[in-house]
N, C-alpha and C positions, 0 to 999 in steps of 0.2 A: 815258905818252905822249910823253916827251921825245925818244924815238928818231925821231919824225916831224919833228924840227926840227934834226937834226944832219947836215949834209953832203948832197950830191946822191946820190940813189939810183943805184946802179951797175946798169946795164941792158945786156943783150947787143947786139952788132952796132951799137954807137954809141959816140961819145965825148961826155962831158958835162961841164959846169961849172956851178957855183953862183955867183950874184952877188947883191949887194944894190944896187939902182938907186935913186938919190935922185930922187923924183918931185915933191917940193915942198920948201920951205924946211926943213920939220921932219919929213918922212916918207920912209923908204926901204923898198922892197918887195923880198922875196926872189924871184928868178927862176931857174928851171932852164933851161939851154940844151943841147939834145942835137943832134948831127949824126951821120948814118950813117957807118959805117966806109967804105962804098963812096963814094968821093969824087964819082963821077958823079951820085949822088943828092942831093948837097949843093946842086946847081944848081936843084932844085925849089923852088917857092915854099914858105916855111915855114908851119907851123901855129902860130897863136897860140891857146893854150888858157887859158881863164878858168874855173876850177871854181866851184862854188857857195858859198853862205854858210858860212864856217868849214870848208869841205871840206878834208880831208887827203889827201896823195898816195896813201896806201895803198889808198884806195877806188878809185883809178884805175889802180893798178899793172898789172892784166892787159891793159887796152886800150893803155896807153902803152908797155908792154914790147914789144908787137907792132908798134906804130906807128913808134917812133923809129928803127928800123933801115931804114925805107923812105923817110923824108923828114925834114928839119929840123923841130924843135919848140921853141917857147918857151912854157914853163909859168909863168904869173904867179900868185903868191899875193897876193890883194887885201888892202887895208889893215885889214880887220876880223880878219884871221888872226893867230895868235900869233907868227908869224915877222916881221911888220912891225915896223919900228923907229920909234918916236916920240921925238923929241928934246925935245919940250915936253909939258906936261900936256895930255892928251886932252880934247876937248869934243865934245858932240853934233854940232856943225856940221862936225866933221872927217869925218863919215860921210854927208854928203849926196851925192846921185847925181852931181852935177857933179864932186866930188872923185874919185869912182870912175872916171868916164869920162876925166877929165883924166889920171889916173894911167896908164891904158892908153895913151893918146895919147903921153904923155911917154916911156914905155918904147919905143914904136915909133920915136919920133924919135931917141932916144939910140942905139938899135941900127941906125938908118939903114935901116929896112925899107921906108919909103915906103908905097905901097899894094899892093905885091907880096906878098900874104899871104892865107891862108885862116884864118878864125876857127872855133874850136870852143869851145862853152861850155855850162854847166849852171846851171840855177836862177838865183841872183843874177847869176852871170857872164853868162847870156843876157840878163837884164834890163839889165845895164850896157851890153852891146853894142848892144841895140836902141835904148836911149835915146841912146847916143853916135852911132849911125849916123843917127838921125832928126835930131839937132841938128847934124850935119855934122862932129863932132869926130873920129869914127872912120870909116875907109874901108878897103876891101879888095876881094878878088876874089870871095869867097863867104863864107857863114857857115852853120854848123850850130848850132841852138839846141836843147838838151835841156831840156825842161820849163821854159820861161820863165815868170816870174811877172808876170801883169797887175797884180796888187797882192799885197802880202804879208799873208796872212791868219793872224792870231794868235787863238786862242780867248780869250774874255773874261777868264778867270782869268789867262792869260799876260800880257795887256795890263795888268791891274792890278798884277801883280808887277813888270813891266818899268818901269812908271811910278813905283812907290814908291821913296822915297829910302833904300833899305836900305844899311847900311854894307858896304864891300867884302868883309869876311870872311864875310858871309852869302850872297854871290853863288853860291858853289859849290852851295848848297842849291837855289837857283833853277834852276841847270843840271840838277840831278838831277830836279827837278820837271818840267822841259821834256822830259827823257828819258822820264819816265813818260807824259807827254802824247802824245809822238810815237809811242811803242810801242803805245798804245791805238788810234791812228788808222791807222798804217801796216799794211798786210796782207802785203807782200812781206818774207820773212825777210831776204834780202840787204840790202834797203833799211833794215830795222830795225837791222841790225848796223852799216851805214855811218853812219847818223844817230847811233846811240849813241856810236860811236867819235869822230865829229866833235864832238858836243856836249861830251864829257868831255875833249877836248883843248884847249878854248878858253881864251883870256885872258878871264876872266869880266867884268871891267870894260869891255873893248873890245866884247865881244859885246852887252852891255847898251846901250851908247851907239849902236851900229849898229842894234839892234832898235828903239830909240826913234825913230830917223829913218825906218827902212824901214816901220814899221807905218803911217805916214802917206803913203807913196809910192804913186802909181799911174802906169802907163805913159801917155805922151801919147795922146790920141785919134787924132791924125793921125800915121800911120807911112808916109806916101807917099814920103818922101825916101829910103827904103831900097829901092834899085833893083837891088842885086846879087842874084844867085841865092841863095836861102835855103832851108834845110830845117829844119822844126820837128819834133823827135822827141817822141813821146808814147807812153804805154802805158795801156791801160784799167785795169790793176791799180794804177796810181799814184794814190793817193787824196789826196796832198798838193798835186798840181798838177792842177786841174780841166780836163777835156777841153773843156768849153764855153769856158773862157778861152783855151785853146790855139787852138781854132777861130776865135775872135774875133780873136786876134792874127794868125793866118794870113790871115784875110780882109782885114786892114788893111795887110799888107805885099805890095806888088804882085807881086813875082816870087818867091813862096814856095810851098812845098808841104809837106804833113804826111806824115811817115813813121811808121807804127805799128810798134812793136816789142813782143815778147812781155812784157817787163817793164822797169821802170826799171833793175833790176840788170843786165839783158842789155846795156844801153847802156854799161856799165862794163867789159864783158868783151871778150876778144880777138876773138871771133867777130863783134862789131859792126863791126869794121873793114871788112868786106865791104860793108855798107850805105853806110859813109862813102865808100869808094872808088868805088862805083857812082854815088853822087851827084856826086862830083868829075868823073867821066868823062862825066856827062850834061850838064855846063855848057859 
């Protein structure tokens, strides 16, 4: 899996660069920045993309390949991912939601983007943005949330394993156990492949620290501060992100709507860009 962590992916119809941005005293995050070859398109408001928990670029390659030739994109790998650089010993507190949201805000500040941007996110990335927008830390022109988590649901056996003080050399076996658990629950074949690839590419200690915090996290009850246009993407076949929770989140965000797609995998494919562009044109 090391190939997922070396250099910026080379995509058609755009120019790209890779950077590590220092978001706090001891943490730097990897960021991909793409701009269309057509310079007239570089004037469009950029997309800030925040993928899910431990997500790797390869799972998003089809959609991003189609998208980056049409407008600027900043793809941010959050601090639980293997690419993040920690200059001091990690602790559980490094992975609280406040740190995640502040990381995104700091990158936006350093890149001098202000509020002239559109968000796109998945799973943990969506939860980070919702939390950050409600608290006033993050602002933009619109946001698309794929499968946001109202709370992070771990099966009982996983909670026990996550909490146990196993030595680091045993953590890879916990990841393999997690792969087994996910493959039993997930029905979509494409989603199974993505989650298997994601889990097996992780920094084991880092993913355990983040899981210990996230298993206790719940979205705020009040989401009324999120007033920008929002679309929440969901699929009936996605068994990891419950439809009832998605509907509840949508009910609490004033200017939001639910968009149903055929599958979670479809939202990672190039064809999904049509729904994204239709939403942006409607606001």
